[in-house]
matplotlib code that plots the C-alpha trace (Angstrom):
import matplotlib.pyplot as plt

x = [-95.5, -94.7, -97.6, -96.2, -92.7, -94.1, -96.2, -93.2, -91.2, -94.0, -94.3, -90.6, -90.4, -93.3, -92.1, -90.3, -88.6, -87.5, -90.4, -90.6, -90.3, -93.0, -95.5, -94.7, -94.9, -98.5, -99.6, -97.1, -97.3, -93.9, -92.3, -88.7, -89.0, -90.6, -87.8, -85.1, -86.7, -86.9, -83.3, -82.3, -84.4, -82.7, -79.2, -78.6, -80.2, -79.0, -81.1, -81.0, -82.7, -81.0, -81.8, -81.3, -82.3, -85.9, -86.4, -85.8, -85.7, -84.9, -81.6, -79.2, -76.3, -73.2, -71.0, -72.9, -72.5, -69.8, -71.6, -74.9, -73.2, -71.7, -74.9, -76.9, -74.1, -75.4, -73.2, -73.8, -75.7, -78.0, -79.2, -82.9, -84.2, -85.6, -82.2, -80.4, -83.0, -82.7, -78.9, -78.8, -81.0, -78.8, -75.7, -76.8, -79.1, -77.6, -77.3, -81.1, -83.9, -86.1, -89.0, -87.0, -86.2, -89.9, -90.9, -88.7, -89.7, -93.4, -93.3, -92.2, -88.4, -87.9, -87.0, -84.6, -82.9, -82.5, -81.1, -78.6, -77.5, -77.1, -74.8, -72.9, -73.6, -75.1, -74.7, -76.8, -75.8, -77.6, -78.8, -76.6, -79.5, -82.1, -80.5, -83.7, -83.6, -81.7, -80.1, -78.6, -75.4, -73.3, -70.8, -67.0, -67.2, -69.6, -67.4, -64.3, -66.1, -66.7, -63.1, -63.9, -63.2, -66.1, -69.7, -68.8, -66.8, -69.9, -70.9, -72.8, -73.0, -73.7, -76.2, -78.2, -78.1, -79.5, -82.3, -83.1, -83.0, -83.4]
y = [-7.1, -6.2, -3.7, -1.9, -1.8, -0.3, 2.2, 3.3, 3.8, 5.8, 8.0, 8.7, 9.4, 11.8, 13.6, 16.9, 16.7, 14.1, 12.3, 11.5, 7.7, 8.0, 9.3, 6.4, 3.8, 4.9, 3.8, 1.0, -2.1, -3.5, -0.3, -1.3, -4.5, -2.8, -0.1, -2.7, -4.6, -1.4, -0.6, -4.0, -3.8, -0.4, -1.7, -2.1, 1.1, 4.7, 5.8, 4.9, 5.6, 8.3, 7.8, 10.2, 9.4, 10.4, 10.9, 9.2, 10.4, 9.0, 10.3, 9.6, 7.3, 9.2, 7.5, 9.3, 12.7, 14.0, 12.8, 14.4, 17.7, 17.7, 16.7, 19.4, 22.0, 25.5, 28.4, 31.6, 33.2, 30.2, 30.7, 31.6, 34.5, 32.0, 30.2, 33.5, 34.6, 31.4, 31.5, 35.1, 34.3, 31.4, 33.4, 36.3, 34.6, 31.1, 28.6, 28.7, 26.1, 25.5, 26.9, 30.0, 30.5, 30.1, 32.5, 35.2, 34.4, 33.6, 30.6, 26.9, 26.6, 22.9, 22.9, 25.7, 24.0, 20.7, 22.5, 24.5, 21.3, 19.4, 22.0, 22.3, 26.0, 25.1, 22.3, 20.8, 21.1, 20.0, 22.1, 21.2, 21.5, 19.7, 17.1, 16.6, 20.1, 20.5, 23.9, 25.2, 27.3, 28.4, 25.7, 26.2, 25.8, 28.8, 31.0, 29.9, 30.8, 34.3, 34.5, 34.8, 32.6, 33.6, 34.8, 37.9, 39.1, 39.4, 43.0, 44.7, 41.4, 42.7, 45.3, 42.8, 40.1, 42.5, 43.4, 39.8, 38.2, 41.2]
z = [-47.0, -50.6, -50.7, -47.6, -49.1, -52.2, -50.2, -48.2, -51.4, -53.0, -49.9, -49.8, -53.6, -53.4, -50.3, -50.7, -47.3, -44.7, -43.0, -39.3, -38.7, -36.0, -38.6, -41.0, -38.2, -37.7, -41.2, -41.9, -39.8, -38.9, -40.0, -39.2, -41.1, -44.1, -44.0, -44.0, -46.8, -48.9, -48.1, -49.3, -52.5, -53.3, -52.7, -56.4, -57.5, -57.9, -54.9, -51.2, -47.9, -45.9, -42.2, -39.3, -35.7, -36.2, -40.0, -43.3, -46.9, -50.4, -51.8, -54.6, -53.8, -52.6, -55.3, -58.0, -56.4, -58.7, -61.9, -60.7, -59.9, -63.4, -65.1, -63.3, -63.2, -63.4, -64.4, -62.5, -65.4, -65.5, -61.9, -61.8, -59.8, -57.2, -56.8, -56.4, -53.8, -51.8, -52.1, -50.9, -47.9, -46.9, -47.4, -45.3, -42.7, -42.5, -41.2, -41.6, -41.8, -44.8, -42.8, -42.0, -45.7, -46.6, -43.9, -45.4, -49.0, -48.4, -50.8, -50.9, -51.4, -51.7, -55.4, -55.0, -52.1, -53.9, -57.0, -54.9, -53.0, -56.3, -57.8, -54.5, -53.7, -50.3, -47.8, -45.0, -41.4, -38.3, -35.4, -32.4, -29.9, -32.1, -34.3, -36.4, -37.7, -41.0, -41.6, -44.8, -45.2, -48.2, -49.3, -49.2, -53.0, -53.3, -51.1, -53.1, -56.4, -54.9, -53.8, -50.1, -47.2, -44.9, -45.4, -43.3, -46.3, -48.4, -49.3, -46.4, -44.6, -41.1, -42.3, -44.4, -41.8, -39.2, -41.6, -42.4, -39.0, -36.8]

ax = plt.figure().add_subplot(projection="3d")
ax.plot(x, y, z, "-o")
ax.set_aspect("equal")
plt.show()
């Protein structure tokens, strides 16, 4: 059992996105039991299992959110080109899935999404029709930083949105 708990932990740590429970259940016997044991073993750590109806992922504990944001805080002049690119796509085409972002960019965007989430410039929302689809949208904090209350107030919003999503 310990080996399976360690395997599940390793998979979740190495994963760059939530993993379907059904996929994990195919390789880990007594998946629910192993999952509960991992949750219990992580209860006194800075990480936890975040679980939706169909997927799980390893995340930091909510109580450390503010300290993590402060630790990883990025000033606008420190945003890399890739972060600005992903933030722009989310702002003009969002809410949008990771695969939608990657289709537009043509490259993996997991790192950029994680960084933008950590610094609070974007937030996750869930697709109302398909609860297992994570979408990204600009955070209220980002809009407040720009001095606007809605993405529609961004320069040339409707023109760019039309060009991005058709």
